[in-house]
C-alpha positions in Angstrom: -51.5 -143.2 160.5 -48.1 -141.6 159.6 -49.3 -141.0 156.0 -52.4 -139.3 157.2 -50.4 -137.0 159.5 -47.9 -136.2 156.8 -50.8 -135.4 154.4 -52.5 -133.1 156.9 -49.2 -131.3 157.6 -48.6 -130.8 153.8 -52.1 -129.6 153.4 -51.7 -127.1 156.2 -48.4 -125.8 154.7 -50.1 -125.4 151.3 -53.1 -123.6 152.7 -50.9 -121.3 154.8 -48.9 -120.4 151.7 -52.1 -119.7 149.7 -53.4 -117.4 152.3 -50.3 -115.2 152.4 -49.9 -114.8 148.6 -48.9 -111.2 147.7 -51.4 -109.3 145.5 -50.4 -108.6 141.9 -50.6 -105.3 140.0 -53.0 -106.7 137.4 -55.5 -108.2 139.8 -57.2 -104.9 140.5 -58.2 -101.5 139.2 -56.4 -98.8 141.2 -57.5 -95.4 142.4 -54.9 -92.8 143.4 -55.0 -91.5 147.0 -52.0 -89.2 147.0 -48.9 -88.0 145.3 -46.1 -87.3 147.7 -43.1 -85.1 146.9 -39.6 -85.2 148.4 -39.3 -81.4 147.6 -42.4 -80.9 149.9 -40.8 -83.0 152.6 -43.0 -86.0 151.9 -46.3 -84.0 151.9 -49.0 -84.8 149.4 -48.9 -82.3 146.5 -52.0 -84.0 145.0 -54.7 -86.2 146.5 -57.6 -88.3 145.3 -61.1 -88.7 146.6 -60.0 -91.0 149.5 -56.9 -89.0 150.2 -56.1 -85.6 151.8 -53.3 -83.1 152.2 -52.4 -80.4 154.7 -50.1 -78.7 152.1 -51.4 -75.4 150.8 -51.7 -75.5 147.1 -52.2 -79.3 146.9 -54.7 -80.3 144.2 -57.4 -82.9 144.1 -57.0 -85.2 141.1 -58.9 -88.3 139.9 -56.2 -90.7 138.7 -56.9 -94.3 137.8 -54.5 -97.1 137.0 -55.0 -100.4 135.2 -52.4 -103.0 134.4 -52.6 -106.0 132.1 -50.1 -108.1 130.2 -47.2 -105.9 131.0 -48.9 -102.6 129.9 -50.0 -99.8 132.2 -52.7 -97.2 131.6 -53.0 -94.2 133.9 -56.1 -92.1 133.3 -56.2 -88.6 134.7 -60.0 -87.8 134.6 -59.5 -84.4 136.1 -57.3 -83.1 133.3 -58.6 -85.5 130.6 -55.1 -87.1 129.9 -54.0 -90.7 129.5 -50.5 -91.9 130.2 -49.2 -95.3 129.1 -46.3 -97.5 130.1 -45.0 -100.9 130.9 -44.3 -103.0 134.0 -42.2 -106.1 134.6 -42.1 -108.1 137.9 -38.6 -108.0 139.4 -39.2 -109.8 142.7 -41.9 -111.3 144.8 -42.2 -112.7 148.3 -45.3 -113.8 150.3 -46.1 -110.2 151.4 -45.2 -108.0 148.3 -44.5 -107.9 144.6 -42.0 -105.4 143.2 -42.1 -104.2 139.6 -39.8 -102.1 137.3 -42.1 -99.6 135.6 -41.9 -97.0 132.8 -44.6 -94.4 132.2 -44.2 -91.9 129.3 -40.4 -92.2 129.3 -40.0 -92.0 133.1 -38.7 -95.1 134.8 -39.2 -96.2 138.4 -40.3 -98.9 140.7 -43.7 -100.1 142.0 -44.7 -102.2 144.9 -48.0 -104.1 145.6 -48.8 -105.3 149.1 -51.6 -105.5 151.6 -52.0 -102.5 154.0 -53.1 -103.7 157.4 -55.1 -101.3 159.5 -55.2 -101.0 163.3 -58.5 -103.0 163.4 -56.8 -105.9 161.5 -58.6 -105.3 158.2 -56.5 -105.2 155.0 -56.6 -103.5 151.6 -54.4 -104.0 148.5 -52.0 -101.1 148.0 -50.0 -100.0 145.0 -47.1 -97.5 145.3 -45.1 -96.1 142.4 -41.8 -94.5 143.1 -40.6 -92.1 140.4 -37.5 -90.4 141.9 -38.8 -87.5 144.0 -42.4 -88.6 143.8 -44.4 -91.5 145.3 -47.8 -92.1 143.9 -50.1 -94.1 146.2 -53.1 -96.2 145.0 -55.7 -98.4 146.7 -57.7 -101.1 144.9 -61.0 -100.0 143.6 
């Protein structure tokens, strides 16, 4: 009886751990929702199809991101440009994964986590931080 109880407790712990695993950058294709600027007091200076901005002069851009085997590819379909870079995981916990990134000579950090909405639903989110800019993506 004790063995059965211990086995059930261990199984419950394992299942709980699996359910709370943080998403990884290479598990999804990413679509940009916004580029926020510190110079614009955190306002979106660019936005994607699912994003928006109240800032006059903000531009709509279609920017996609793919990650695989430590390599990043960002494709700007609006301006027909491609940017390449690298990523390396620096830390992880059950809710998020943090990466050191470099894109075309610019270094920064990236975080992948689940965004939880008021209704309880969740979506994977990727945020790059390059100094004065934050680039936000949702999983495609």
